[in-house]
GUVEXDREN-459511 format. One line per field, with one value per residue (C-alpha): z, y, x. Coordinates in nm, 2 decimals. Each point is the difference from the previous one (the first is absolute). Example, Ala and Ser with C-alpha at 12.3 -4.5 7.8 and 13.67 -1.06 7.14 Angstrom:
Z <- c(0.78;-0.07)
Y <- c(-0.45;0.34)
X <- c(1.23;0.14)
***
This chain:
Z <- c(0.00;0.08;-0.35;-0.15;-0.11;0.14;-0.21;0.14;0.35;-0.06;-0.14;0.30;0.26;-0.17;-0.01;0.37;0.10;-0.18;0.18;0.35;0.24;-0.04;0.13;0.04;-0.07;-0.34;-0.09;0.11;-0.20;-0.31;0.04;-0.01;-0.32;-0.16;0.07;-0.18;-0.29;-0.03;0.09;0.22;0.06;0.09;0.23;0.19;0.02;0.14;0.26;0.12;0.02;0.22;0.23;0.02;0.10;0.25;0.10;0.21;-0.28;0.00;-0.32;-0.20;0.13;-0.09;-0.35;-0.05;0.12;-0.23;-0.29;0.05;0.03;-0.32;-0.19;0.12;-0.34;-0.17;0.27;0.26;0.20;0.11;0.24;0.24;-0.04;0.08;0.31;0.11;-0.05;0.21;0.27;0.02;0.05;0.26;0.21;0.03;0.00;0.12;-0.03;-0.34;-0.15;-0.37;0.06;0.21;-0.26;-0.29;0.17;0.07;-0.36;-0.13;0.25;-0.13;-0.36;0.12;0.16;0.36;0.12;0.38;-0.01;-0.22;0.26;0.27;-0.17;-0.07;0.38;0.04;-0.19;0.18;0.03;-0.24;-0.27;0.04;-0.14;-0.32;-0.32;-0.04;0.34;-0.03;-0.33;0.16;0.30;-0.24;-0.20;0.30;0.17;-0.31;-0.02;0.37;-0.02;0.23;-0.18;0.25;0.00;-0.38;-0.04;0.24;-0.18;-0.34;0.12;0.13;-0.33;-0.22;0.21;0.00;-0.20;-0.08;-0.13;-0.33;-0.22;0.11;0.35;-0.13;-0.30;0.21;0.21;-0.27;-0.05;0.37;0.00;-0.30;0.16;0.31;-0.21;0.09;-0.36;0.07;0.25;-0.26;-0.25;0.26;0.06;-0.37;-0.10;0.26;-0.17;-0.34;0.10;0.09;-0.32;0.19;-0.17;-0.28;-0.31;0.18;0.30;-0.21;-0.16;0.35;0.08;-0.31;0.11;0.34;-0.17;-0.21;0.31;0.15;-0.32;-0.10;-0.36;-0.15;0.25;-0.05;-0.37;0.02;0.19;-0.27;-0.29;0.15;0.01;-0.37;-0.14;0.01;0.18;-0.02;-0.05;-0.19;-0.06;0.38;0.05;-0.27;0.17;0.33;-0.18;-0.16;0.34;0.15;-0.29;0.04;0.37;-0.07;-0.26;-0.29;-0.21;-0.33;0.15;0.13;-0.34;-0.14;0.25;-0.06;-0.37;0.03;0.25;-0.25;-0.28;0.21;0.14;-0.23;0.16;0.35;0.05;0.31;-0.21;-0.24;0.28;0.17;-0.34;-0.03;0.35;-0.08;-0.32;0.20;0.22;-0.32;-0.13;-0.29;-0.01;-0.33;0.09;0.34;-0.15;-0.25;0.29;0.21;-0.31;-0.02;0.37;-0.04;-0.31;0.22;0.32;-0.08;0.35;0.19;0.18;0.04;-0.37;-0.08;0.24;-0.14;-0.35;0.10;0.17;-0.29;-0.26;0.21;0.00;-0.36;-0.20;0.00;0.33;-0.15;-0.09;0.37;0.12;-0.10;0.18;0.32;-0.02;-0.04;0.30;0.21;-0.11;0.10;0.32;0.12;0.35;-0.12;0.00;-0.25;-0.28;0.06;0.04;-0.32;-0.18;0.14;-0.14;-0.34;0.01;0.11;-0.28;-0.24;0.12;0.15;0.32;0.15;-0.04;0.14;0.30;0.08;-0.03;0.24;0.25;0.02;0.14;0.16;0.35;-0.08;0.16;-0.31;-0.24;0.21;-0.09;-0.38;0.02;0.18;-0.25;-0.30;0.17;0.07;-0.37;-0.12;0.24;-0.12;-0.36;0.10;0.18;0.34;0.15;0.37;-0.05;-0.21;0.26;0.27;-0.20;-0.10;0.35;0.12;-0.28;0.13;0.36;-0.10;-0.24;0.09;-0.31;-0.26;-0.25;-0.22;0.29;0.08;-0.36;0.00;0.34;-0.10;-0.30;0.23;0.23;-0.30;-0.13;0.35;0.01;0.30;-0.16;0.31;0.04;-0.37;-0.02;0.30;-0.16;-0.34;0.16;0.19;-0.31;-0.22;0.27;-0.01;-0.38;-0.18;-0.34;0.11;-0.30;0.19;0.27;-0.25;-0.20;0.32;0.10;-0.34;0.07;0.34;-0.14;-0.26;0.27;0.23;-0.29;0.11;-0.20;-0.01;-0.23;-0.32;0.16;0.12;-0.34;-0.16;0.26;-0.04;-0.37;0.08;0.24;-0.27;-0.25;0.24;0.08;-0.36;-0.06;0.28;-0.15;-0.34;0.15;0.17;-0.34;-0.12;-0.07;0.15;-0.07;0.33;-0.09;0.24;0.28;-0.02;0.32;-0.08;0.19;-0.22;-0.13;-0.12;-0.02;-0.31;0.03;-0.32;-0.04;-0.35;-0.08)
Y <- c(0.00;0.24;-0.06;0.10;-0.36;0.00;-0.30;-0.20;0.10;-0.09;-0.35;-0.06;0.10;-0.21;-0.31;0.06;0.03;-0.33;-0.18;0.11;0.04;0.32;0.29;0.36;0.15;-0.17;0.11;0.36;0.01;-0.15;0.27;0.27;-0.15;-0.03;0.37;0.09;-0.23;0.17;-0.32;0.16;-0.30;-0.22;0.27;0.02;-0.37;-0.04;0.28;-0.14;-0.35;0.14;0.16;-0.31;-0.20;0.27;0.23;0.22;0.03;0.38;0.01;-0.20;0.21;0.32;-0.13;-0.11;0.34;0.19;-0.23;0.10;0.37;0.00;-0.17;0.24;0.18;-0.33;-0.13;0.25;-0.30;-0.06;0.29;-0.20;-0.30;0.21;0.13;-0.36;-0.10;0.29;-0.08;-0.35;0.12;0.26;-0.27;-0.16;0.31;0.30;0.24;-0.10;0.34;-0.08;-0.18;0.29;0.26;-0.20;-0.06;0.38;0.07;-0.24;0.13;0.35;-0.13;-0.16;0.33;-0.13;0.30;-0.02;-0.37;0.08;0.25;-0.27;-0.22;0.29;0.07;-0.34;0.12;0.12;0.38;0.03;-0.19;0.23;0.27;-0.20;0.15;-0.32;0.04;0.38;-0.04;-0.23;0.23;0.29;-0.19;-0.15;0.34;0.17;-0.27;0.04;0.38;0.03;0.31;0.09;-0.35;-0.02;0.34;-0.11;-0.33;0.17;0.25;-0.28;-0.18;0.30;0.04;-0.37;-0.07;-0.36;0.07;-0.18;-0.01;-0.35;0.13;0.26;-0.16;-0.25;0.28;0.24;-0.14;0.03;0.36;0.08;-0.16;0.20;0.32;0.05;-0.01;0.30;-0.22;-0.26;0.27;0.14;-0.34;-0.09;0.35;-0.05;-0.32;0.16;0.29;-0.25;-0.19;-0.30;-0.05;-0.27;0.05;-0.18;0.23;0.31;-0.13;-0.05;0.36;0.12;-0.19;0.17;0.34;-0.11;-0.11;0.35;0.17;0.14;-0.11;0.21;-0.15;-0.35;0.04;0.16;-0.30;-0.24;0.21;-0.02;-0.38;-0.03;-0.02;-0.36;-0.12;-0.38;0.00;0.31;-0.11;-0.03;0.34;0.15;-0.14;0.16;0.33;-0.04;-0.07;0.32;0.20;-0.18;0.08;0.36;0.02;0.04;-0.26;0.10;-0.04;-0.34;-0.11;0.09;-0.22;-0.28;0.02;-0.04;-0.30;-0.16;0.03;-0.18;-0.27;-0.03;-0.33;0.15;0.00;0.22;0.28;-0.01;0.02;0.29;0.18;-0.05;0.13;0.31;0.05;0.00;0.28;0.20;-0.09;-0.20;-0.28;-0.15;-0.03;-0.14;-0.28;-0.08;-0.04;-0.21;-0.22;-0.05;-0.08;-0.26;-0.15;-0.08;-0.09;-0.07;-0.16;0.31;0.12;0.36;0.04;-0.14;0.25;0.29;-0.10;-0.04;0.34;0.17;-0.16;0.09;0.36;0.04;-0.27;-0.18;-0.15;-0.34;-0.03;0.04;-0.29;-0.29;0.17;0.05;-0.36;-0.11;0.21;-0.16;-0.35;0.08;0.19;-0.13;0.15;0.35;0.20;0.25;-0.25;-0.04;0.38;0.06;-0.25;0.17;0.33;-0.16;-0.16;0.33;0.20;-0.28;0.05;-0.35;0.12;-0.33;-0.14;0.31;-0.02;-0.36;0.11;0.29;-0.19;-0.26;0.26;0.26;-0.13;0.01;0.31;0.06;0.01;0.09;0.37;-0.07;-0.29;0.21;0.28;-0.22;-0.19;0.35;0.09;-0.32;0.05;0.36;-0.11;-0.26;0.27;-0.16;0.34;-0.09;-0.29;0.22;0.28;-0.26;-0.14;0.34;0.13;-0.30;0.06;0.36;-0.12;-0.23;0.25;0.35;0.16;-0.23;0.26;-0.26;-0.10;0.36;0.07;-0.31;0.08;0.36;-0.11;-0.20;0.29;0.22;-0.25;-0.01;0.38;0.00;0.29;0.11;-0.34;-0.02;0.34;-0.08;-0.32;0.16;0.29;-0.24;-0.22;0.29;0.14;-0.33;-0.03;0.31;-0.18;-0.32;-0.09;-0.15;0.26;0.28;-0.17;-0.05;0.36;0.10;-0.22;0.15;0.35;-0.11;-0.15;0.31;0.25;0.15;0.30;-0.16;-0.27;0.15;0.07;-0.36;-0.13;0.19;-0.13;-0.36;0.02;0.09;-0.29;-0.23;0.14;-0.03;-0.36;-0.09;0.17;-0.20;-0.32;0.09;0.09;-0.34;-0.18;0.17;-0.21;0.11;-0.06;-0.01;0.07;-0.20;0.20;-0.09;0.06;0.22;0.30;0.25;-0.17;0.15;-0.18;0.02;-0.10;0.03;-0.04;-0.06;0.05)
X <- c(0.00;0.29;0.13;-0.34;-0.08;-0.36;-0.10;0.29;-0.10;-0.36;0.10;0.23;-0.27;-0.27;0.23;0.10;-0.37;-0.08;0.29;-0.06;-0.30;-0.20;0.20;-0.15;0.35;0.01;-0.36;0.08;0.32;-0.18;-0.27;0.27;0.15;-0.35;-0.07;0.32;-0.09;-0.34;-0.19;-0.26;-0.23;0.30;0.14;-0.33;-0.03;0.36;-0.03;-0.34;0.15;0.28;-0.25;-0.21;0.31;0.11;-0.28;0.24;0.26;0.04;0.21;-0.25;-0.29;0.17;0.08;-0.36;-0.13;0.24;-0.10;-0.37;0.09;0.20;-0.28;-0.27;-0.02;-0.08;-0.24;-0.14;-0.14;0.36;-0.03;-0.21;0.23;0.30;-0.17;-0.08;0.36;0.14;-0.27;0.13;0.36;-0.11;-0.17;0.34;0.22;-0.22;0.29;0.13;0.08;-0.05;-0.33;-0.13;0.10;-0.13;-0.33;-0.03;0.08;-0.27;-0.26;0.07;-0.06;-0.33;-0.12;0.03;0.21;-0.05;0.09;0.30;0.12;-0.03;0.25;0.23;0.02;0.17;0.30;0.31;0.02;0.29;-0.19;-0.30;0.22;0.08;-0.15;-0.22;-0.16;-0.03;-0.18;-0.25;-0.05;-0.06;-0.26;-0.18;-0.01;-0.14;-0.27;-0.09;-0.01;0.31;0.13;0.28;0.14;-0.02;0.18;0.28;0.05;0.00;0.26;0.22;-0.04;0.10;0.32;0.09;0.31;-0.10;-0.35;-0.07;-0.32;-0.08;-0.06;-0.25;-0.18;-0.21;-0.14;-0.11;-0.35;-0.07;0.12;-0.22;-0.31;0.07;0.01;0.36;0.13;0.23;0.19;0.06;0.12;0.24;0.16;0.02;0.13;0.28;0.11;-0.04;0.23;0.27;-0.04;-0.13;-0.33;-0.03;-0.21;-0.29;0.05;-0.02;-0.32;-0.14;0.10;-0.18;-0.31;0.01;0.01;-0.29;-0.19;0.07;-0.13;0.33;-0.03;0.30;0.24;-0.13;0.04;0.35;0.13;-0.13;0.13;0.35;-0.02;-0.07;0.35;0.10;-0.32;-0.01;-0.38;-0.10;-0.37;-0.05;0.16;-0.23;-0.30;0.11;0.04;-0.34;-0.16;0.15;-0.14;-0.34;-0.02;0.10;-0.28;0.25;-0.18;0.16;0.34;-0.10;-0.11;0.34;0.19;-0.25;0.04;0.37;-0.04;-0.25;0.25;0.26;-0.24;-0.30;-0.11;-0.05;-0.38;0.02;0.16;-0.29;-0.25;0.18;0.01;-0.37;-0.08;0.21;-0.19;-0.33;0.14;0.05;-0.35;0.15;-0.25;0.09;0.37;-0.09;-0.20;0.28;0.24;-0.24;-0.05;0.37;0.03;-0.29;0.16;0.31;-0.19;-0.36;-0.07;0.09;-0.32;0.13;0.06;-0.35;-0.15;0.19;-0.10;-0.37;-0.02;0.17;-0.22;-0.30;0.10;0.11;-0.18;-0.33;-0.10;-0.06;0.37;0.10;-0.22;0.24;0.29;-0.20;-0.11;0.36;0.10;-0.28;0.12;0.35;-0.09;-0.34;0.04;0.06;-0.33;0.14;-0.06;-0.38;-0.03;0.18;-0.21;-0.31;0.12;0.04;-0.34;-0.15;0.15;-0.10;-0.36;-0.01;-0.15;-0.11;0.34;0.15;-0.23;0.11;0.36;-0.03;-0.22;0.28;0.24;-0.22;0.11;0.37;0.17;0.21;-0.29;-0.30;-0.02;0.03;-0.25;-0.26;0.04;-0.06;-0.29;-0.15;0.05;-0.16;-0.30;-0.04;-0.02;-0.26;-0.19;0.06;0.07;-0.02;0.24;0.22;0.01;0.09;0.29;0.13;-0.02;0.20;0.26;0.05;0.02;0.29;0.16;-0.11;0.18;-0.16;-0.10;-0.18;-0.22;-0.07;-0.12;-0.22;-0.16;-0.05;-0.20;-0.23;-0.05;-0.07;-0.25;-0.17;0.00;0.23;0.19;0.19;0.17;0.06;0.17;0.22;0.12;0.06;0.19;0.23;0.05;0.10;0.22;0.20;-0.01;-0.12;0.00;-0.18;-0.22;-0.30;0.00;-0.01;-0.27;-0.21;0.06;-0.14;-0.30;-0.03;-0.01;-0.26;-0.23;0.04;-0.03;0.33;0.13;0.34;-0.12;0.14;0.33;0.02;-0.10;0.28;0.25;-0.12;0.07;0.36;0.02;-0.12;0.25;0.29;-0.10;-0.01;0.34;0.15;-0.13;0.14;0.34;0.01;-0.01;0.32;0.30;0.34;0.36;0.19;0.36;0.23;0.15;0.37;0.19;0.31;0.14;-0.17;-0.31;-0.32;-0.33;-0.21;-0.36;-0.20;-0.37;-0.14;-0.36)
***
């Protein structure tokens, strides 16, 4: 093994194990060799065999615990196995320093911060001042709201000469969740200033600035990583996400166009491109992208849902139905599917089918407001005005700013000559959305019924709303050419739209 001949070491250990009675030392050593050979299943089996042969064998327990920790990214379930392994060791050696620290580390990852601190207190005082322990104290204190202790630990970390990014990275998610992103940035910037952040670490720092809302700084860090980046498509997606979060959707399309040129078989890129097109109101381009994503991954429920909702908005409702049905087949427990199918049936004037769809999800918290709205709309068209009022009132109780429900309910109040309630709802609806089509039409109806002198003025305004709505629809059908956003020091994005 010292000569680097791992296969030779493995053969010798296997032969020795076959010739002699079971020995935990052999199993443990074979586990170490298996890890270095990348044979994960054999490594776990060997370490576990060593522990079964000698339940108090500290070396084998530590190796098994480390194995589970290092494999967490491949199998998150290993977190609990690692904790069980360290528990077994601590029953035999309660003061084992590594087992106490590693258990504290894993409990922090699991969100059990008070319990994590309890195991940290078992460490000797000098070890509590190590960067690894200070990082855990900082994260646990942030999560527990112990600001003074967090600040003290952070200050000690920043000044620690042995601080490395591996000490900080595992605590960043806890700091973000505790709304202490600035603390994470301070620690990572200290490492960056010393040239001790890897490419991955700098990308994490960019993500922290993104979380904080500092989009220019987040983007600048990523731009500086571009020369020689080993995975340029991944970097372009990160840059696109920064622009997307900043509301710079045209810039995001440029980065995504470049990434798609480099990896045209990446279905997620096509889906992201489509979602960005939706933000720009480019319906035709969005649907093209979703079709590409589905051609590469037809069984992805999210892509089917995206395509269904886009088709529902920009094409005939009947064309959306197969996509919603596919989504339901792939994700039968997600109520969004039945609600979407209900919208498609409603717009296709299949009201009884729509009613059945919405009744199936009206009790689901995620879809209750929408289902009540559409059930109210169906009742209104069937002249069941009392039932309609009940559903629409419930929709507004669940979603007080639902302008669609306000407009529908105002129509019922107008029909029932309850003009005061109708006017209050219409005023509120148009305050939230001054160009809402149905609310403006219902206000026109309201003025007609009440012989209001503002009828002509509202009629003129409603015509402008109709015209603008049609123009928006026409614009959505435009094709575009997104010119790739190449990442060079002095780049310029071109984004051309062709009628």
